[in-house]
C-alpha positions in Angstrom: 78.5 139.8 107.9 81.9 138.2 108.6 82.5 134.6 107.9 83.3 134.1 111.6 83.3 136.5 114.6 85.9 135.6 117.3 87.1 137.0 120.6 90.8 136.8 121.5 91.2 134.5 124.6 94.5 133.2 126.1 94.4 129.5 126.4 94.5 129.3 130.2 91.6 131.7 130.4 89.7 129.7 127.9 90.0 126.5 129.9 89.1 128.3 133.2 86.0 130.0 131.6 85.0 127.5 129.0 81.4 127.2 130.3 81.0 131.0 130.0 82.5 131.0 126.5 80.1 128.2 125.5 77.1 130.0 127.1 77.9 133.2 125.3 78.5 131.3 122.1 81.9 133.0 121.6 84.1 131.7 118.9 87.6 132.0 120.5 90.8 133.1 119.0 93.0 130.9 121.2 96.3 132.6 122.1 99.0 130.0 122.8 102.2 131.7 124.2 105.4 129.7 124.5 105.0 128.7 128.2 101.6 127.3 127.5 102.8 125.3 124.5 105.6 123.7 126.6 103.0 122.4 129.1 100.1 121.8 126.9 98.2 118.6 127.6 96.8 117.1 124.4 93.9 115.4 126.2 92.8 118.7 127.7 93.1 120.4 124.3 91.0 117.6 122.8 88.3 118.1 125.4 88.2 121.9 124.6 87.9 121.1 120.9 85.1 118.7 121.5 83.2 121.1 123.7 83.4 123.9 121.1 82.4 121.5 118.3 79.4 120.2 120.3 78.1 123.8 120.5 78.7 124.5 116.8 81.5 126.9 117.6 84.8 127.3 115.7 88.1 128.9 116.6 91.2 130.6 115.3 94.7 130.4 116.9 97.1 133.2 117.6 100.7 131.9 117.6 103.3 133.1 120.1 105.4 136.1 118.9 107.6 137.5 121.6 111.2 137.5 120.4 110.4 135.2 117.5 111.2 136.0 113.8 110.6 133.6 110.9 112.9 135.6 108.7 115.7 136.3 111.2 119.2 136.4 109.9 120.3 134.6 113.1 119.8 130.8 112.5 119.1 130.1 116.2 116.2 132.6 116.2 114.8 131.0 113.1 115.1 127.5 114.7 113.3 128.6 117.9 110.6 130.3 115.8 110.0 127.3 113.7 109.9 125.1 116.8 107.2 127.3 118.3 105.3 127.4 115.0 105.4 123.6 114.8 104.1 123.3 118.4 101.2 125.6 117.3 100.5 123.4 114.4 100.4 120.4 116.7 97.7 122.2 118.6 95.9 123.2 115.4 95.8 119.5 114.4 93.5 119.1 117.4 91.6 122.3 117.5 91.0 122.5 113.7 91.1 126.3 113.5 89.9 128.3 110.5 93.0 130.5 110.7 96.3 130.5 112.5 97.7 134.1 112.9 101.5 134.5 113.0 103.7 137.6 113.3 106.2 138.2 110.5 108.9 139.7 112.7 110.1 142.3 110.3 110.7 146.0 110.8 112.8 148.2 108.6 114.5 149.9 111.5 116.3 146.7 112.4 116.8 145.2 108.9 117.5 148.3 106.8 119.2 147.0 103.6 118.9 143.4 104.7 115.3 143.1 103.7 116.1 140.6 101.0 117.8 138.3 103.5 114.9 138.5 105.8 112.5 137.7 103.0 114.5 134.7 101.8 114.5 133.2 105.3 110.9 134.0 105.9 109.9 132.3 102.6 111.7 129.1 103.7 110.2 129.1 107.2 106.6 129.6 106.0 107.1 127.0 103.3 107.6 124.4 106.1 104.7 125.8 108.1 102.4 125.6 105.1 103.2 122.0 104.4 101.7 121.2 107.7 98.8 123.7 107.4 97.8 122.0 104.2 97.5 118.7 105.9 95.5 120.2 108.8 93.3 122.2 106.5 93.8 125.7 108.0 94.9 129.0 106.7 98.0 130.8 108.0 97.7 134.6 108.1 100.6 137.0 108.7 99.7 140.0 110.8 100.9 143.6 110.2 102.8 144.8 113.3 105.4 147.6 112.7 104.8 147.7 108.9 104.4 151.3 107.8 103.2 150.3 104.4 102.3 147.0 102.8 105.2 146.4 100.4 107.2 143.9 102.6 104.1 141.7 103.4 103.0 141.8 99.8 106.5 140.7 98.7 106.3 137.8 101.2 102.7 136.8 100.2 103.5 136.9 96.5 106.8 135.0 96.8 105.2 132.2 98.9 102.2 132.2 96.5 100.1 129.6 98.5 96.3 129.6 98.7 96.5 129.0 102.4 98.9 131.8 103.1 97.0 135.0 103.7 97.0 138.3 105.6 95.6 139.3 109.0 95.0 143.0 109.0 95.3 144.7 112.4 93.7 148.1 112.0 95.0 149.2 115.4 98.6 148.5 114.4 97.9 150.3 111.1 96.7 153.4 113.1 99.9 153.3 115.2 102.6 152.6 112.6 101.0 153.0 109.1 102.1 155.9 106.8 99.7 155.0 104.0 95.9 155.4 103.8 93.5 152.6 104.5 92.6 152.7 100.8 96.2 152.1 99.7 96.6 149.2 102.2 93.4 147.5 101.0 94.3 148.1 97.4 97.6 146.3 97.9 96.6 143.6 100.3 92.8 143.5 100.5 92.5 140.4 98.3 94.8 138.5 100.7 92.9 139.3 103.9 91.6 136.2 105.7 91.2 137.7 109.2 91.1 141.2 110.8 91.8 142.3 114.3 89.2 144.9 115.3 90.2 147.4 118.0 90.7 151.1 118.4 93.3 153.6 119.6 94.3 157.2 119.3 97.6 156.4 117.4 99.8 156.7 120.5 99.7 153.3 122.1 98.2 149.8 121.4 95.1 150.3 123.7 93.0 147.4 122.2 90.0 149.6 122.9 86.5 148.9 121.6 85.7 150.6 118.3 84.5 154.1 118.9 86.9 154.7 121.8 89.8 155.9 119.6 90.1 157.9 116.3 89.9 155.2 113.6 87.1 155.8 111.1 85.4 152.4 111.3 82.6 153.4 108.9 85.2 153.7 106.2 87.1 150.7 107.4 84.1 148.3 107.3 83.1 149.6 103.8 86.6 148.6 102.6 86.3 145.3 104.3 83.0 144.6 102.5 84.5 145.5 99.2 87.8 143.7 99.5 87.4 140.9 102.1 83.7 140.2 102.7 84.4 136.7 104.0 87.2 137.6 106.5 87.2 136.4 110.1 86.6 139.3 112.5 88.4 139.0 115.8 87.9 141.4 118.7 91.1 141.9 120.7 89.8 143.1 124.1 92.0 142.7 127.2 89.2 142.4 129.8 85.6 141.1 130.0 84.2 144.6 130.3 86.0 145.8 127.2 84.8 142.7 125.4 81.2 143.5 126.2 81.6 147.1 125.0 83.3 145.9 121.9 80.6 143.5 121.0 78.0 146.2 121.5 79.9 148.7 119.4 80.5 146.2 116.6 76.9 145.1 116.4 75.7 147.8 114.0 78.4 147.0 111.5 77.3 143.3 111.4 73.9 144.1 110.1 
């Protein structure tokens, strides 16, 4: 059984459908894009936090990611990224999430021989993020996106070397971009996994389909999770209510 089972929900949708979320006892992964962060009302967020707590529900947070990069070689991009991350942590101070998921922003096609520069900047950015995460009491997890193999994320995790800095393994992204086996990924990063994003695809596009509606071997996947990260948060990333219902049904046998 996972430590926590969540469903990905954009913040505006969470507010609009809060009664349904509470009735279904869904632990939300609250997605906070930049435009939401700029107009966020702390009192409204506090009301959401209190409603979840009253029902014994917890949450995680997914930080904004579009065009952001904590290790960018461009100082203005790093500045914008850190500002967004600090806004997310302001929200986290109210919501008290178990995990905050952030994208690393790296891909070798853009950075090539500049990996060391990216890593140096990312270490500095996440050092500032983790100082606040420590105060709040949440874990920060970096998600694999375009990573073909785990070396870059492992280098970042090892260099930062903080107990609240962990990995969010997205198996759908691995199926799209990974060039190594699940066993190799888990051997390298399994001990760092604090959260997983659970969705399926056929390796051609990021469908965010329920498990069983693509070609990922989830029997093997969940056996590795039980071995390497038995306490990880499971998050379903469905893009509509119908897909969420199918995803919950398909996941149920693996939770027993």
